[in-house]
C-alpha positions in Angstrom: -90.7 1.7 15.3 -89.5 4.6 13.1 -89.5 2.3 10.0 -93.1 1.3 10.7 -94.1 4.9 11.3 -92.5 6.0 7.9 -94.3 3.2 6.1 -97.5 4.4 7.6 -96.7 7.9 6.3 -96.5 6.7 2.7 -99.6 4.5 3.0 -101.6 7.4 4.4 -100.4 9.7 1.7 -101.1 7.0 -1.0 -104.7 6.6 0.3 -105.2 10.4 0.3 -104.0 10.7 -3.2 -106.2 7.8 -4.4 -109.2 9.8 -3.0 -108.2 12.6 -5.4 -107.6 10.1 -8.3 -103.9 10.8 -8.5 -100.8 8.7 -8.1 -98.0 8.7 -5.6 -95.3 10.9 -7.0 -91.7 10.0 -7.6 -90.8 12.8 -5.2 -92.8 11.1 -2.4 -91.0 7.8 -3.1 -87.6 9.6 -2.9 -88.5 11.2 0.4 -89.6 7.9 1.8 -86.3 6.3 0.8 -84.3 9.2 2.2 -86.3 9.1 5.5 -85.6 5.4 6.0 -81.9 5.9 5.4 -81.4 8.9 7.7 -83.9 8.6 10.6 -82.1 5.8 12.4 -78.8 7.7 12.0 -80.2 10.8 13.5 -82.1 9.2 16.4 -79.0 7.5 17.7 -77.6 11.0 18.4 -80.9 12.5 19.3 -81.4 9.9 22.0 -78.8 11.8 23.9 -81.1 14.8 24.2 -84.0 12.5 25.0 -82.0 11.1 28.0 -82.2 14.5 29.7 -85.0 14.9 32.2 -88.0 16.7 30.8 -87.4 19.7 33.1 -83.8 19.9 31.9 -84.8 19.8 28.3 -87.3 22.6 28.9 -84.7 24.6 30.8 -82.1 24.2 28.0 -84.4 25.2 25.2 -85.8 28.2 27.1 -82.7 29.4 28.8 -81.3 32.7 27.6 -77.8 32.7 26.1 -75.0 32.7 28.6 -73.6 36.0 27.2 -75.6 39.2 27.3 -76.7 40.7 24.0 -74.0 42.8 22.5 -74.7 46.0 20.5 -74.5 45.2 16.8 -71.3 46.5 15.3 -70.0 47.8 18.6 -66.8 47.0 20.4 -68.6 44.5 22.6 -69.9 42.7 19.6 -66.5 42.5 18.0 -65.0 41.1 21.2 -67.7 38.4 21.4 -67.3 37.4 17.8 -63.5 37.3 18.2 -63.7 35.1 21.3 -66.3 32.7 19.7 -64.3 32.5 16.5 -61.1 31.7 18.5 -63.0 29.1 20.5 -64.0 27.3 17.3 -60.4 27.4 16.0 -59.0 26.0 19.2 -61.7 23.4 19.4 -61.1 22.2 15.9 -57.3 22.1 16.5 -57.1 20.7 20.0 -60.4 19.0 20.6 -62.8 19.6 23.5 -60.5 17.9 26.0 -57.6 20.1 25.0 -59.5 23.3 24.9 -58.4 25.7 27.7 -59.8 29.2 28.3 -56.2 30.4 28.5 -55.7 29.3 24.9 -58.8 31.0 23.7 -57.7 34.2 25.5 -54.3 34.1 23.9 -55.8 33.4 20.4 -58.4 36.2 20.7 -56.4 38.7 22.6 -59.1 39.0 25.2 -58.4 38.7 29.0 -59.5 35.4 30.3 -61.4 37.1 33.2 -63.5 38.8 30.5 -64.3 35.5 28.9 -65.2 33.9 32.3 -67.5 36.8 33.1 -69.5 36.2 29.9 -69.2 32.3 29.8 -68.7 30.9 33.3 -67.8 27.4 32.1 -66.1 25.8 29.1 -69.3 24.2 28.1 -71.1 27.5 28.0 -68.4 29.0 25.8 -68.5 26.0 23.4 -72.3 26.0 23.2 -72.3 29.8 22.4 -69.7 29.3 19.7 -71.5 26.4 18.1 -74.8 28.3 18.2 -73.2 31.2 16.3 -72.0 28.7 13.7 -75.3 27.0 13.2 -78.3 28.8 14.8 -81.5 26.8 15.6 -84.5 27.2 13.3 -86.6 30.3 13.8 -90.1 29.3 14.7 -92.9 30.8 12.6 -96.5 30.5 13.9 -99.6 31.6 12.1 -101.9 28.9 13.3 -101.5 26.8 10.0 -99.4 23.9 11.1 -98.1 22.8 7.7 -97.1 26.3 6.6 -95.6 27.0 10.0 -93.4 23.8 10.0 -92.3 24.5 6.4 -91.3 28.1 7.2 -89.5 27.0 10.4 -87.5 24.3 8.7 -86.5 26.5 5.8 -84.4 28.5 8.4 -82.6 25.4 9.6 -78.8 25.4 9.4 -76.1 22.7 10.1 -72.6 22.8 11.5 -71.5 20.7 8.5 -72.3 23.5 6.1 -68.7 25.0 6.4 -65.3 23.5 6.5 -64.8 25.1 9.9 -68.0 23.5 11.2 -67.1 20.1 9.8 -63.8 20.3 11.6 -65.6 21.0 14.9 -68.0 18.2 14.3 -65.1 15.7 13.8 -63.5 16.9 17.0 -66.7 16.4 19.0 -67.4 13.0 17.5 -63.9 11.8 18.4 -64.7 12.6 22.0 -68.2 11.3 22.3 -68.5 9.3 25.5 -67.0 12.1 27.6 -69.8 13.3 29.8 -69.2 17.0 29.3 -69.0 16.6 25.5 -72.2 14.6 25.5 -73.9 17.3 27.5 -72.8 19.9 25.0 -74.0 17.8 22.0 -77.3 17.1 23.8 -77.8 20.8 24.5 -77.2 21.8 20.9 -79.6 19.1 19.6 -82.3 20.1 22.1 -82.1 23.7 21.0 -82.5 22.7 17.4 -85.5 20.5 18.2 -87.3 23.0 20.5 -88.8 25.4 17.9 -90.6 22.6 16.0 -91.6 20.8 19.2 -93.3 24.0 20.4 -95.2 24.3 17.2 -96.4 20.7 17.3 -97.3 20.8 21.0 -99.4 23.9 20.5 -101.1 22.4 17.5 -102.0 19.3 19.5 -103.4 21.4 22.3 -105.7 23.4 20.0 -106.9 20.3 18.2 -105.0 20.5 14.9 -103.3 17.2 15.7 -104.9 14.1 17.4 -104.2 13.8 21.1 -102.5 10.4 20.4 -99.9 12.1 18.2 -96.3 11.3 19.3 -94.6 14.6 19.1 -91.1 13.3 19.7 -91.4 10.6 17.0 -92.7 13.3 14.5 -89.6 15.3 15.4 -87.3 12.4 14.8 -88.7 11.9 11.3 -88.9 15.6 10.4 -85.5 16.7 11.8 -83.7 13.5 10.8 -84.8 13.9 7.2 -84.2 17.7 6.9 -80.8 17.8 8.6 -79.6 14.8 6.6 -80.5 16.6 3.5 -78.6 19.7 4.7 -75.6 17.6 5.6 -75.4 15.7 2.3 -76.3 18.5 -0.2 -74.4 21.6 -1.1 -77.5 23.3 -2.3 -80.0 25.2 -0.1 -83.2 23.4 1.0 -85.9 23.3 -1.6 -89.2 24.7 -0.2 -91.3 22.2 -2.2 -89.2 19.3 -0.9 -89.6 20.5 2.7 -93.4 20.9 2.2 -93.6 17.3 0.9 -91.7 16.0 3.9 -94.0 17.9 6.3 -97.1 16.6 4.5 -95.8 13.1 4.6 -95.4 13.2 8.4 -98.7 15.1 9.1 -100.6 12.6 6.9 -99.3 9.7 9.0 -100.8 11.0 12.3 -104.1 12.1 10.7 -106.2 15.2 11.3 -107.1 16.6 14.7 -110.6 17.3 16.0 -110.4 20.9 14.7 -108.9 20.1 11.3 -111.1 21.4 8.4 
């Protein structure tokens, strides 16, 4: 299904470029190859988020962080950062199954009742720590879908960008299959999908995308490609590369009724 969709992307782009008497660029071919190699890898993990009921996915993406906002630079902020940093250290060292709030309290020097007051469950604590390490993209919306998607994905980050993050990822992968670990991974993935999903959904409602556009499939291709690039390259994302990926996907679904 995704392979067929990606082929349609390239065909659509090729036809569009023929109309302007140009040729398909080498960059587009490279993006096509990268997309095929990465989308199936990503969607295996992304299917975990898709298995959540729709109302749960909405609740996860819209829910406020478990901990209240701390004053920047204040003692509360230092306590929060210390606890989350200690959580990542314990998680990387002992794995999710071996992570105890008592160990985090000892590591951070913070009373465990204080930790429980901010993060009622172990899952809440781990999700908060992972979100500090790799925050979701920041949605940008001006009403121009291509520009908005490009700007949003340029803010994307990945856990694998640091050695600390890679250690945490290895620990989580080793325990996949544990229902609680799977819920944590699904919640993190859903929060990273939510900003782009909101942009695409609103674009479809206002007629910038056809009504038949499959938003989740578009997300699979976009996020799979962008996050694989982040994972495999030590360099920051190139804006022109991101724009080419976005154009490839938008070309595959065609214009909406309001497209100029």
